[in-house]
N, C-alpha and C positions, 0 to 999 in steps of 0.2 A: 760510468758507462758499462764497464766490464761486469760490475755487480748486478746491474739491471739485466744484462744479457743472461747472466748465470741464473738469476731468479726466474726470468721468463722461460728459459730452457727447462728449469726444474718444474715449473708450472705446466709446461707443455707435456713433459714426460708423465707427470701425475695424471693429467687429463687423458692421455692416450692409453695409459695402463688401466685407468678406471673404466674408460669406454670399452676396451677390449675385454676386461674382466666381467663387466655387466652384460656384455653381449653373450659371453660364454655362459654366464649364470642363467640368463633367460632362455638360452638355447637348451641348457640342461633341464630346466624346469619344463620346457615344452616337450622334450623327449620323454621325461618321466610321466608326464600327463598323457602322452601318446601311448606309453606302455600300459597305463591304466585302461585306456580305451580298448587296447588289444585284449586285455584280460576280460573286460566286460563283454566283448564280442563273442567269447566262447560260452556257449550255453552250459549250464550245469547238467551233468548227465546222470540219469537214473535208468537202469536197465528195465525195459518193459518185459512183459511175459514173452519169452522166446525160448526156442529149443536149441541148446548148445550143439553145434555140429562141427565145430572147428577143432582139429587136432592141434594141441599146443605143446611145444617143447620149451620148457623153462631151463635156461642155461645159467650156470654160475661158474666163474673162474675163481678158484680159492687158493690162497697161499697162507699157511700158518694161521688158520682160523679155528683151531681146536676149541677155543673158549666159547665160541658162539654158534658155530655152524649147525649144531644139532637143533638149535632153536629155529633157525631158518628152514631147515629141512622139514621139521615138524609142521611149521606154518604152511608150507607148500603142499605137503601130502595130505593135509587136512582141509584143503580148499573145497568150497561148495561148487565143485566142478566134476563132471563125470570122469571116473578113474580111467575108463577106456580111452578118453580123449586127452589125457594128460601124461606127459613123461617129464622126468626131472633128470637132467644130465649135469654132472658136476665134474669139472676138470681140476685136478690137483696140480698146481703149478710149483713143483719141486719143493713142497713143504718140508720143513725140518722138524716139525712136531708130528703129532699123530692125527692130523687132519684126514689123511687118506683112510686110516683105519676106522675113523668115525663114519665117514661116508660109506665105506664098504659094509658097515654094520646094518645099513638100511637096504641092502641089496634085496632082501626078501620082500620089501615094500616097493620094489620096482625102481629104486634109485640107481642110476647108472654112473659108474666112475670111470673117468679117463685120466691117465697119468702122463704128463709131459715128460719126455726123456731126452730132450735135445742135448747133444754133447757139445755143441758150439753156442757161445753166448748170443742172445737175441736182445734187441732193444725194445721189442714189443711183445713181451710174453703174454699179456692179456689178450691181445688180438689173435695171437697164435692159438691160445686156449679156446677162444670163442669160435674160431674157424674150424678147429678140430671137432668141436662139439656139433657144429652145424652140419658137418660132413656126415655124421651118423644120425642126426636128428630126423625123426619121422614126421614131425609136426609141420603143418602148413604155416602156422604162425610161431615165430621165435619170440620168446619173452625173456629178456636178460635182466638179471638182478645181481646183487652182491651177497657175499657169504655172511655178512653181519647185519642183514636187513630183517625187519619184522613186518609182517603184513596180516591183515584181517582175513577172515574166511571168504569174504566176497571180493577179494582183490582181483582174481582172474575173471570172474563172471562179469565184472564191470568193464574190464579191458576188452574181453572177447565180445561182449554185447555191443560196444561201440564199433568194434571191427566188423562184425556181421551186419550192422546197420549202415555203416558208411563206406565199408570196403577201403579204408585207408591203407596206403602202402607202409606207413610208419606211424606209430602212436607213442607220443611221449606222455608220461603220467607223473603225478606229483611225488616228491620225496621230501621228507621233513626230518629234522633232528628231534630227539625226545630224551627224556630222563636226564636232563642236565644236572650237573652237580656243583656248578659254580657260575659266577657272573660271566666269566670268560666264555663258558659254554653257551649261556643264554644269549650273549651277544652274537656268537656264531650262528645260533638258531635263527635269529632275526635277520642277519646278513645273508644266510643261506636261503631264507624265504624270499629275499629280494632277487636272488639268482634264479630260483625256480619260477618266480613271477615273470622275470625277464624272458625266460624261455617260452613260457606259456603265452605271454603277450606277443612275442614275435610270431608265433603260430597264428594267433588271433588276428594279427595285422597282415597276414600273408607274407611275412618276412622271416621265415624260420631261421633262428640264429644259434640257439643252444638248447641242450637237453641234458638229462643225466642218465648214465648207463645203469644206474641202480634200479631203473624202472622204465624200460624201453622195449617196445614191441615192433616187429617188422616182419613182412612176408619173407619166407625163406627163398622163394623164387626171385624176389627183388635183390636179395643179397648176392645171389649168384649172377644175376643179370648185370649187376654193377661191378662185378669182379671182386666182391667182398671188400677187404680193406686195402686192396691194391692202390698205390698212389698216396696212401696215408699211413703205410706200415713202417715208416722210418721213425715215427714218434712213439714213445712208450704209451702215451695217452691218446685220446681221440677216437676210441671205439664208439663213442656216442655222438658228439656233435659234428665231428668231421664226416661221419657216415651220414648223419642227418643232412649235411650240406650236399652230399652226393645224391641223395634221394630227392632233395628239393630241386636240384638242377635238372635231373633226368625226368622227374615226374612232378612238375609243379602243381600245387593244389591238392596233393594226395597225402598231406601230413596233418594229423589231428592231435589234440590234447584231451586226455580223459579227465575232465573237470568233475571229479567225484571224490569225496573224502574217503570213500571205501576203496578207491583205487590207489590210495597213497601207501607208500612203504616208508618205514621209519628206520633211522640209523642214528649213530651217535656222533656228536661233535668231537673234535680233537681235544685231548685233555691238557695239552701244553702248547706254548707258542711255537716251539721248534717244529712239531708235527703239523701244526696248522700252516705255517709258512711253506713247508715242503709240499703239502697238499695243494695249496693255492698256486705255487709256482708250477706244479705239474699241470693244473688246469689251464693256467695262462699260457703255457708253452704251446698249446694247440693253435694259438692265434697266428703263428707264423705260416700256417697252412690255409688261412682264410682266403678265399678268392672272390667272395661277394663284396664289391666295393662299398655297398650301403652299410654292411656290418662293420667293415673296417673304419669307415667315416664315423659311425656311431660310437665305436669304442675309442677312437682318437679324441673325439669331442669331449667325451666324459672324462678321459684322462687329463686333457688340457684344462678342463674346468677345475678339477681337483688340484692340479698343479698351480693354477692361478690363485686358488684359495690359500695354499701353503705359502706361496711367495708374498702375497699381500699381507698375510699374518706376520711374516718376518719384517716386511717393510714398515708395518705399523709401529715397530719399536723405534724406527728412525724418523718416520714421517707420520705424525699423529692423524693426518687426514685419512690415512689408509684404514684406521680403526673403524671408521664409519662404513667404509666400503666393505671390509671383510665381515662386519656384523650383518650387513644387508645380504651378502652372499650366503652366509650360514643360515639366516632366517628363511631365505627362499629355498635353499637346499632342504632344510628340515621340513618345511611345509609341503613341498612337492613329494618328498619321500614318505611322509606320513599319509598323504592322500593316496599314494600308490600302495603302501603296505597295509593300510587298514582293512581293505577287503580280503587281502591274502591272509592276514592274521585271523580274520574271522572265518575264513574257509577251513583252516586247520585247527580252529577253536583254540587259538593261542593269543588272544588280544592282550593278555597280560604282558606279553613281550614288548609291546609298544612303549611301555614306561622307560625302556632302555634306549629308545631311539635318539634322544638328545645327546647321550654319551656316545653312541655309535656314529652319529653324524660327524663328530670331530675325529674319531679314530679312523673312520672310513677314508678320510683324506690321505693320511699317511700310508695306510695300507694299500690303497689303489695306486698311489704313485710308486711305491716300492715294488709291488707285484707287477705293475706294468713294465718296469725295467727288468727286474730279475727273472720274470717269467719267460723272457725271450733271450736270456743269456745264461750260458753255462749249464751244468748238470744239476740234478736234484736226486734225493733219496726216495725210493718207493719200494715198500715191502722188503727192505733190507738190501736193495740193489741201487747202485748209482746208474742213472739212465739220463737220457736227454730227450 
């Protein structure tokens, strides 16, 4: 009798876990397919013949970027955009190398240098740098990028073209990794493509959730109307998507995505696991400030799905029936993600990356579970500083 009850209880537990796991799996697949729909809703953008009339201020916060900042500066000052309508302002954030000297050497080409000189520690140096730059910016449209990014000559003309056509308050544009040197970096490129697609799809579905500060444009007047980074300035990160949330709340329907390969900026993946983890913990730390319940529910569901995958994989060592369950979960996960990533990989002309998806599908589970927990706990290292 006792053995029968024990077996029945075990069977019931297996059934409940299986039901809950499959429910999460199909929910995840639905969400990923919903994201693909959002991506498809955004039309590809090609600037028509138009006269640029918008004064643009390109802003960069730089810290110890002596190795690459000259390349970024050259790309920006060589844009196919009227010189009279373009200014480049770079804020040196207490660099300990010769970053500021390199920036200053471009003064004769109109590049403006600001040097932060705070005597007291800050937790949000980048937001401080951007705010100081905007105070002196003369442009109507602020375009933020990073000191290690590369861009083609038609980068600005595409973003400004969309701005003049649609009058968006904020425009998110694509960012991609390039020049990978290892499998680890190629896996990051594919995973990062997922994140960029997630942000674009949210905009397409009228649910803006994330963007990347390496390629972000917004009206200067909107920045001041919303109090800049006030309310989100206690976090080191968040100058991009938390500000996106402020704009989305105050001015719904005024956010766009520049779906043009020429509007894409390129940067490098992290070369080692330690730097990668620190970066993703920094990105995940912004989630504690999310106020839109739809975004929170979406993130929690995705995290729970990956948690169920990991737990079921462990249970399969003790209960063979779970092996079939976890296999089904992984197959559905892989299929949904392939369906989502294929058009994104095609957009950046990197369909070769998809060969790594089966490997990434497994690693993604452990990564998301860890980052989901550690991104909301403790401090992390950023640019040689411990911040939260």
